[in-house]
N, C-alpha and C positions, 0 to 999 in steps of 0.2 A: 909420370906412367900415368897413378894418380889420378890426377888430373886428367887424360886422355881414357881414362876408363870411365868415370864418372859421364864427363865427357858423349860419348857413342852409350853410355844408356840412358845418357836422358834423351836421345832426339830418339834412342827403342820404343822407350815409352809414350813418348808425344805420338812417334809413329802408330804405335798398336792402338793406344788412345782414338789414332784420326779412324784411322780402319775398322774400329769397332764403329764410331759415331757414326759411317758413310754406312756401311752393311745393317744398322738398325733400322728397325722397322720401318716403314711410312708413317707420318700421322695422320690419323682418323679425319674421312672427308668429311670436310659440310654437314654435307648431304646424312651421315653417318651418326654425327654428332646429334645434330636436331631430329631424327629419325627417334634415337635413346631415348632423348629428353623426352616425344611425342609418347613413349610406347611406355615407359615410367609414369608419366602423365594418365596416361588409360587405368593402369592398376583400377579402381576404384571405379571403371566401368567396368573391367573384365571382373570383380569381385558379386558387382550385382547382374551381371547377366547369367554368372555358374549358378547363381539362386535360382534366375525366372527358369534357366534350364536355355542350353544351347540349339533342341529342335525346336525350341519358339520362330515365328518370322520378325524379324525387325527391317526396322527402315532409317536409315543413318543421311539428318540429316544439318546439313553446315552451312553457318552462316546467311538462313532463308532472308534478312532481310534484304543482304547485296542484291543490287539491281540482274547480276552476273554474277557466275562462276571465274573463283579464281585460282592462282597457281597456288597459295595456301592450300584450298577449299582439293584441289585435287590432287597435293601431298596429304592430306589427312587421307582420305581414301586412298589412298599408296597404302601407307605405314597401319588406319582401319583393317583392311580387308589382307595384307600381311598379316597384323599381330592373332587376328581372327578367320584362318584359310579356310572351316567348316563351316561357317555361322552364314545362318538362310536369309543373306542381306536384300531387302526388294528392293526395286528402282519403279518410280511411276508409284500411283495410287489406285491399284488396283485394289489389291489388299490390308488396305489401308486400318480396315475392321476389328485383324487380325492382327498385325503388325502391332509389336514394340517400339516405340519412337528413340529412338539414343538423338536427342538435338544440341547443337553444340555450335556455341556465336562467339562472336567476340575473339576468333584468334585472333592468335600475339608470336611469331614467330623473329626471333632479332636476336642479331648475331654480328660482332663487333670484334674489330684487332685495335683493343685503346693503346698498346703501345710498339714500338720498335727499339728495339736493342740491337750490339754489335756484342757478341758472344766475349768473354776475356780469354778463353784456350786459342783461341784456332780463330776467330773476328767475321764466325758468321752471322750472318743479319737474323735476329731472334723476332718473328712476330708472336705477342700475344693475341690471345683466342678467346672471347667471353659472347657466349649464346646464352638463348633461355626460351621457353615454350609454355605459354598459358593457353586455355579458354576456361569460357563457361561452357557447364553442360548438366543436362537433367537427364531422366531415361520414365517415358510417362506412359500405363500401360492402357491395352488395347482400345477405353473405354477413356483415356484422359488422366483416371490417375499419376498424381507425381507417385515415383518409388524410390529418387537418386536427383539428388541436384551436389553440385560441390563447385568449384572454381581451381584444379590442378595446375602446378605451376610446377617448374623444374627447373634447375642454371646449374651452370657447368663454367670451367677456367681451366685454362691448358695454356704450352706455348707448340710452336713448330719452327721448323727453319723455314727463313723469308724464300730459298729456292724450291722447296713445296709449296709452295703459292698456287700452281695452274692444277696439282694436283688435287689437290684439296679445295679447289673452286668446280673440279669440276665438273656439271650437270649440270638440267636443265633451268634449276629454278632462280631467276631471280636476285632473289631476297635471301640467296645465300651463297651473296656474294656484299662482302663490304670494301670500302675505301682503304686505301693504307695509309695510318699515320705520319703525323712529322718525326722522325729521329730527333730523340733530343741533342744539346751540344754536348751534354758530355758523352754519352755515345759514341756519337759521331765524329767527335775530333781526338778526346782525348785517351779512350780507347785503343782503336787502332795505334797512335802514336805509342801508346805504350808496349802495342806488338813489335811496332816495327825497332824498337829500340830494345829489347827483350831480343830481335832476333839479329841487329849488328852485333850486338852482345857475342852473339851463338859462332859467329862468323868471326868475331874476331883472335874468339877462345879457339875457333877449327885452326885457322891461319898460327897461331901461339905453338898450340900443339905439334901443328907441322914440322914448324920450324928449329923445336928441339929435340 
């Protein structure tokens, strides 16, 4: 009788854990991860803009040396505009004599999946994710005086279940997608084997209990 009770308690706990895992919130998308990192990198820019005054005109210049606009430039613009919704950001050169210039160069957005492994409890495929953002920035007055310069950088690392990969990468930017890594032999063979053996033992126990 005790074996039967322990058996059902074990399966109940495993079922509860699995249900909680399935009901857990979805992982952050790659867009959310990189935009969060970029937002933190913009903190020193925000501090200087506050000192200058948000009532002034600003012009954002991104990768001016590049021959054409890129997806990274568009992403930077989008995040910048969301970070400073009331800022008077001008386009073109009509008000250059009045505008403070926020100049950004050498933008680097990196996203990789360094490792893939199999979870020990349920055999789920788990991906690790590393992301980083870096850029060289400066702010100049309308007369060209340097008011701030720096090279902000921020990084993050987390893991998520591989069956959420489509959700995680669901955006228009190719640089927010990455190739999947090769799974290690240990994760590929040994962990699934342990799960199979554990399942076999559970089945044997089940029929052993029923036969009593």
